[in-house]
C-alpha positions in Angstrom: 0.3 0.0 0.3 1.4 3.4 -0.9 -0.9 5.4 1.4 -2.6 7.0 -1.4 -0.2 9.7 -1.5 0.7 11.3 -4.9 3.6 10.3 -7.4 5.2 13.5 -6.7 5.2 13.5 -2.8 6.6 10.0 -3.1 9.1 11.1 -5.5 10.3 13.9 -3.3 10.5 11.6 -0.4 12.8 9.5 -2.2 15.4 11.9 -3.2 15.0 13.5 0.7 15.6 10.5 2.4 19.1 10.1 1.9 20.0 13.4 3.0 17.7 13.0 5.9 19.9 9.9 6.8 23.3 11.7 6.2 22.1 14.7 8.4 20.8 12.1 11.3 17.6 13.3 10.9 16.1 10.3 10.4 17.6 6.4 11.1 18.4 3.6 8.6 15.7 1.8 9.9 13.2 4.5 9.7 14.2 5.3 6.3 13.8 1.5 5.7 10.2 1.8 7.0 9.3 5.0 4.7 10.5 3.4 1.7 8.6 -0.1 2.1 5.5 2.1 3.4 5.3 4.1 0.2 7.0 1.5 -2.0 9.7 4.1 -3.2 11.7 1.4 -4.8 8.7 0.9 -7.3 8.4 4.6 -8.6 10.8 4.1 -11.1 8.9 0.9 -12.5 5.4 2.7 -12.6 7.0 5.6 -14.4 8.6 3.6 -17.1 5.2 1.3 -16.9 3.2 4.4 -17.3 5.2 5.7 -20.6 4.9 1.9 -21.7 1.0 1.8 -21.4 0.8 4.9 -23.6 3.2 4.0 -26.1 1.3 0.6 -26.5 -1.9 2.3 -26.4 -0.7 4.7 -29.6 0.9 1.6 -30.8 -2.3 -0.3 -30.9 -4.2 2.4 -32.2 -1.7 3.2 -35.2 -2.0 -0.5 -35.9 -5.9 -0.4 -36.0 -6.2 2.4 -37.9 -3.4 0.6 -40.5 -5.4 -2.5 -41.1 -8.9 -0.7 -41.5 -7.3 1.8 -44.1 -6.1 -1.5 -46.0 -9.6 -2.7 -46.0 -11.0 0.5 -47.0 -8.6 1.2 -49.8 -9.7 -2.4 -51.3 -13.4 -2.3 -50.7 -14.6 -2.3 -53.5 -12.5 -5.3 -54.7 -13.1 -7.5 -51.8 -16.3 -9.8 -51.9 -19.3 -9.4 -49.5 -18.2 -12.6 -47.3 -14.5 -12.1 -47.5 -15.4 -8.4 -46.3 -17.5 -9.7 -43.2 -14.7 -12.3 -42.6 -11.7 -10.1 -42.3 -13.7 -7.6 -40.1 -14.6 -10.3 -37.4 -11.1 -11.9 -37.7 -9.5 -8.3 -37.5 -11.9 -7.6 -34.1 -10.9 -11.2 -32.9 -7.5 -10.5 -33.3 -7.3 -7.7 -31.4 -9.5 -8.8 -28.4 -8.2 -12.2 -28.5 -4.2 -11.6 -28.6 -4.7 -8.8 -25.9 -6.2 -10.9 -23.6 -3.7 -13.5 -24.0 -0.5 -11.1 -23.6 -2.3 -9.6 -20.6 -3.3 -12.8 -18.6 -1.4 -15.5 -20.2 1.8 -13.8 -20.7 2.2 -11.2 -18.3 2.3 -8.3 -20.7 -0.3 -6.5 -19.0 0.2 -3.0 -20.7 0.3 -4.3 -24.3 -2.5 -6.8 -23.7 -4.5 -3.6 -22.6 -3.6 -1.9 -25.0 -4.7 -4.2 -27.7 -8.2 -5.0 -26.0 -8.8 -1.0 -26.2 -8.2 -1.0 -29.9 -10.2 -3.9 -30.4 -13.2 -1.9 -29.0 -12.5 0.7 -30.9 -12.1 -1.7 -34.0 -15.4 -2.9 -32.8 -17.1 0.7 -33.5 -15.6 1.3 -37.1 -16.8 -2.6 -37.6 -20.6 -1.4 -36.5 -20.3 1.1 -39.4 -18.8 -1.0 -42.1 -21.1 -3.8 -41.3 -24.3 -1.5 -41.8 -22.6 -0.4 -45.4 -22.1 -3.9 -46.1 -25.5 -4.8 -45.9 -27.3 -1.2 -46.5 -28.9 -1.4 -43.1 -30.0 2.0 -41.7 -31.3 3.6 -39.0 -30.8 6.9 -36.3 -27.4 7.7 -36.0 -27.2 7.1 -32.1 -28.6 3.5 -32.7 -24.4 2.8 -33.8 -23.4 4.1 -30.5 -25.7 2.1 -28.4 -24.6 -1.3 -29.9 -20.9 0.2 -29.4 -21.6 1.4 -25.8 -23.0 -2.7 -25.0 -19.6 -4.2 -26.8 -17.4 -2.1 -25.0 -18.8 -2.5 -21.6 -19.1 -6.4 -21.9 -15.0 -6.0 -23.0 -14.4 -3.3 -19.8 -15.8 -6.1 -17.5 -14.3 -9.1 -18.7 -10.7 -7.9 -19.4 -11.2 -5.4 -16.4 -10.2 -2.4 -18.5 -10.5 1.1 -17.3 -9.9 2.6 -20.4 -12.5 0.6 -22.0 -15.1 1.6 -19.2 -14.7 5.1 -20.1 -15.1 4.5 -23.7 -18.5 2.7 -23.1 -19.3 5.2 -20.7 -19.0 7.9 -23.5 -21.0 6.1 -25.9 -24.1 5.3 -23.5 -23.6 9.3 -22.9 -24.0 10.0 -26.7 -26.7 7.4 -27.4 -28.4 8.8 -24.7 -28.4 12.3 -26.1 -29.6 11.1 -29.3 -32.2 8.9 -28.4 -33.7 11.4 -25.2 -34.0 13.9 -27.8 -35.5 11.7 -30.7 -38.1 9.9 -28.2 -39.3 11.8 -25.2 -40.1 9.0 -23.3 -40.7 8.8 -19.5 -38.6 5.6 -19.7 -35.5 7.9 -20.3 -35.4 8.6 -16.5 -33.8 5.2 -15.9 -30.8 5.2 -17.9 -28.9 7.5 -15.8 -29.3 6.0 -12.7 -28.7 2.2 -14.6 -25.4 3.7 -16.2 -24.4 4.9 -12.9 -25.3 1.2 -11.2 -23.0 -0.3 -14.0 -20.0 2.0 -14.2 -19.4 2.7 -10.4 -19.1 -0.6 -9.5 -16.3 -1.1 -12.2 -14.8 1.7 -11.2 -14.6 0.8 -7.8 -13.5 -2.8 -8.7 -10.6 -1.1 -10.7 -9.7 1.6 -8.2 -9.8 3.9 -11.3 -10.4 7.2 -10.3 -10.9 8.5 -14.2 -13.7 6.1 -14.7 -15.1 6.9 -11.5 -15.5 10.8 -11.8 -16.4 10.2 -15.3 -19.4 8.2 -14.3 -20.4 11.2 -12.2 -19.8 13.6 -15.3 -21.6 11.2 -17.7 -24.6 11.4 -15.1 -24.5 14.8 -15.0 -24.7 15.2 -18.8 -27.4 13.0 -19.0 -30.0 14.4 -16.3 -29.2 17.9 -17.8 -30.2 16.4 -21.1 -33.5 15.3 -19.7 -34.2 18.3 -17.5 -33.6 20.6 -21.2 -36.6 18.9 -22.7 -38.7 21.0 -19.8 -39.2 23.4 -23.0 -40.1 26.3 -20.3 -36.7 27.2 -19.1 -33.0 26.5 -19.2 -32.9 26.9 -15.3 -33.9 23.4 -14.9 -30.4 22.7 -15.9 -29.2 25.0 -13.6 -31.3 22.7 -10.8 -29.8 19.6 -12.4 -26.4 20.8 -12.5 -26.3 22.0 -8.7 -27.9 18.6 -7.5 -25.0 16.7 -9.3 -22.3 19.0 -8.3 -23.4 18.7 -4.4 -23.7 15.1 -4.5 -20.4 14.8 -6.1 -19.0 16.6 -3.7 -20.5 14.8 -1.1 -19.1 11.6 -2.3 -15.6 12.6 -2.4 -16.0 13.8 1.4 -17.6 10.6 2.1 -14.6 8.7 0.7 -12.1 11.0 2.4 -13.7 10.9 6.0 -14.6 7.1 6.3 -10.9 6.6 4.1 -12.8 4.1 1.7 -11.3 4.3 -1.2 -9.5 7.8 -0.2 -7.7 8.1 -3.7 -11.3 8.9 -5.1 -12.1 11.8 -2.3 -10.2 14.8 -3.6 -11.0 14.3 -7.3 -14.4 13.9 -7.0 -14.8 16.7 -4.0 -12.6 19.1 -6.5 -15.0 18.3 -9.5 -18.1 18.9 -7.2 -16.6 22.3 -6.0 -15.4 23.4 -9.4 -19.0 22.3 -11.2 -20.8 24.4 -8.2 -18.4 27.2 -8.8 -18.9 27.1 -12.7 -22.8 27.2 -12.5 -22.7 30.2 -9.7 -20.3 32.4 -12.0 -22.6 31.8 -15.0 -25.5 32.6 -13.6 -24.1 35.2 -11.4 -24.9 38.1 -14.3 -28.2 39.8 -14.2 -29.0 39.0 -17.7 -29.8 35.5 -16.9 -32.4 36.6 -14.7 -34.4 39.1 -16.8 -37.8 38.4 -17.7 -38.5 37.3 -21.3 -35.0 36.2 -22.2 -34.1 33.0 -23.7 -33.8 31.4 -20.5 -37.7 31.8 -20.0 -39.1 31.0 -23.4 -42.0 29.0 -23.5 -42.7 26.3 -26.2 -45.7 24.9 -27.2 -45.4 21.5 -25.3 -46.1 21.3 -21.7 -43.6 20.4 -19.1 -42.8 16.8 -17.9 -41.3 16.4 -14.6 -40.0 12.8 -14.8 -36.7 14.0 -15.0 -36.9 15.1 -10.9 -37.0 11.0 -10.4 -32.9 10.6 -11.2 -32.5 14.2 -10.0 -34.4 13.5 -6.5 -32.6 10.4 -6.3 -29.4 12.0 -6.6 -30.1 14.8 -3.9 -31.1 11.8 -1.5 -27.6 10.1 -2.0 -25.9 13.4 -1.7 -27.4 14.2 1.3 -27.5 10.8 2.8 -23.6 10.6 2.0 -23.3 13.7 4.6 -25.5 12.5 6.9 -23.1 9.4 7.2 -20.0 11.5 7.9 -21.6 14.0 10.0 -20.1 12.3 13.4 -16.7 12.9 11.6 -17.6 16.5 10.4 -18.5 17.8 13.4 -15.4 16.4 15.5 -13.7 19.1 13.0 -15.6 22.5 13.5 -13.6 24.3 10.6 -14.6 21.1 8.4 -18.5 21.5 9.4 -18.1 25.2 8.6 -17.0 24.3 5.4 -19.4 21.6 4.9 -22.2 24.1 5.9 -20.8 26.3 3.3 -21.3 23.9 0.3 -24.8 23.1 1.3 -25.9 26.4 1.8 -24.4 27.6 -1.2 -26.1 24.5 -3.2 -29.7 25.4 -1.4 -29.4 28.9 -2.4 -28.7 28.0 -6.2 -31.5 25.8 -6.1 -34.3 28.1 -4.4 -33.0 31.0 -7.0 -33.9 28.9 -9.7 -37.0 27.2 -8.8 -38.3 31.2 -8.4 -37.0 31.9 -11.4 -38.7 29.1 -13.3 -42.0 30.4 -11.2 -41.2 34.0 -12.2 -41.1 35.1 -8.5 -38.8 37.4 -6.6 -36.8 40.3 -7.6 -34.6 40.3 -10.5 -31.6 42.3 -8.8 -32.5 40.4 -5.2 -32.1 36.9 -7.1 -29.0 38.2 -8.9 -27.3 39.7 -5.7 -28.3 36.2 -3.6 -26.5 34.0 -6.3 -23.4 35.9 -6.3 -23.2 35.7 -2.4 -23.5 32.0 -3.2 -20.5 31.9 -5.5 -18.6 34.0 -2.7 -19.2 31.4 -0.3 -17.9 28.8 -2.7 -14.9 30.8 -3.2 -14.3 31.0 0.3 -14.7 27.0 0.8 -11.7 26.7 -1.9 -9.7 29.4 -0.2 -9.8 27.8 3.1 -9.4 24.1 1.7 -6.1 25.6 0.4 -5.1 26.9 3.6 -6.0 23.9 6.0 -4.7 21.1 3.4 -1.7 23.3 2.3 -3.4 22.8 -1.4 -2.0 25.7 -3.6 -4.6 24.8 -6.4 -7.6 25.2 -4.3 -6.4 28.4 -2.9 -5.5 30.0 -6.1 -8.6 28.7 -7.9 -10.8 30.5 -4.7 -8.8 33.5 -5.0 -8.9 34.0 -8.8 -12.6 33.0 -8.4 -13.3 36.1 -6.4 -11.5 38.8 -8.4 -13.2 36.9 -11.6 -16.5 37.8 -9.8 -15.4 41.4 -8.7 -14.3 42.3 -12.5 -17.2 40.6 -14.1 -19.5 42.8 -12.1 -17.6 46.0 -13.1 -17.7 44.8 -16.8 -21.4 44.1 -16.3 -22.6 47.3 -14.7 -22.2 51.0 -16.2 -19.3 52.7 -14.4 -16.9 55.2 -14.8 -13.3 54.1 -16.3 -11.8 55.8 -12.9 -13.7 53.6 -10.5 -13.0 50.4 -12.9 -9.4 51.6 -12.9 -9.1 51.4 -9.3 -11.0 48.2 -8.5 -8.7 46.4 -11.0 -5.9 47.9 -9.4 -7.0 47.0 -6.0 -7.7 43.1 -7.2 -4.5 43.0 -8.2 -3.0 44.2 -5.8 -4.9 42.0 -3.4 -4.0 38.9 -5.3 -0.4 39.8 -4.9 -0.4 40.2 -1.3 -2.6 37.0 -1.0 -0.4 35.1 -2.8 2.5 36.6 -0.8 1.0 35.9 3.0 -0.2 32.1 2.0 3.2 31.6 0.5 4.8 32.8 3.9 2.1 30.8 5.5 3.3 27.8 4.2 6.9 28.1 4.7 6.4 28.8 8.4 4.4 25.6 8.5 7.2 23.4 6.8 10.0 25.1 9.2 7.8 23.8 12.0 7.5 20.2 10.5 
């Protein structure tokens, strides 16, 4: 176990340990224990393994592209039966050889790359087979078939990148079919996708696939909400709910220490979603009556999208309740959790008031800006408490961006704008200096 520390931390530790031993800061025995605890002797192998995986994947893609290009170049001359056999052999060869190299010869990275390439070849074969037999239909049908085949291979080969490919195809298929056929049953698909892909990511410990599943769920839920035809503020509600739930899932992983490698990524993704939405909707124009956000269509609204949205919201609140004891034990963390929850609630309430055409427009705009500032403050606090520069600077830049946007949005004198921009610049510089001094003092006391 590497204790889920980043590669940069482990690389720095490996570089510093010899000096610590030489300066008698740690003993030889302690250095060996740290080396074993964080698996420092595996760093070079991990780095070369990542490079090999990238090279093998690119090589597999080029190989697959070359074979398909050869088939396409001789397409007219090849008999129909031969075309089908050639496409099937190509597909089976990539999957079969990849699986054999991976599980029987120990060439996991090369085998993984060939299996992934085989899944891409499968997608190309769908289009070529349709051309051979003159099969016509909706464009999204091909992505549905591609998603199904990729999903089977992702589980069979335990391949996270093939899982990501399957997820992307599911989202594309869903966007097509949900807009072509607005059926109540569509509400089940986002929930079903989460139920399929999250366990796969959990088993493979894939942070990319795990986070991508949350993103895919968000996109699909927004697609259903957009079909309300009354206001795009439904999308705001969906994004806020998904952002909150993603953040809550990240905090659950962090506090419960269950798959903690998922924690920071999901929490950061959730805060990023909430911050982006609060900034976009902080402009007064979005809340004006009669704009494109409030246009009404002839079709009556349907609210079946509230089922997956409600389940997501309940899941997020449940996760927060499950870690309430851990949060209450840390007063500062409790304030951060309250801040994100309050900001999310503000955004949802403002969206609902906007849909109902209630509430003063300027007041709604002001409250949304308040929610945005709360989110920025949470990011800055995380940067200070966890010593994470990315979070600190993201929150600081967000505050400055909000201030500058308000000065650009409303008519003010150039002199006032000049003073505001100058003060913001000085404030950022001073914040940076203060923060770096704070980190230096903490490092000196460690």
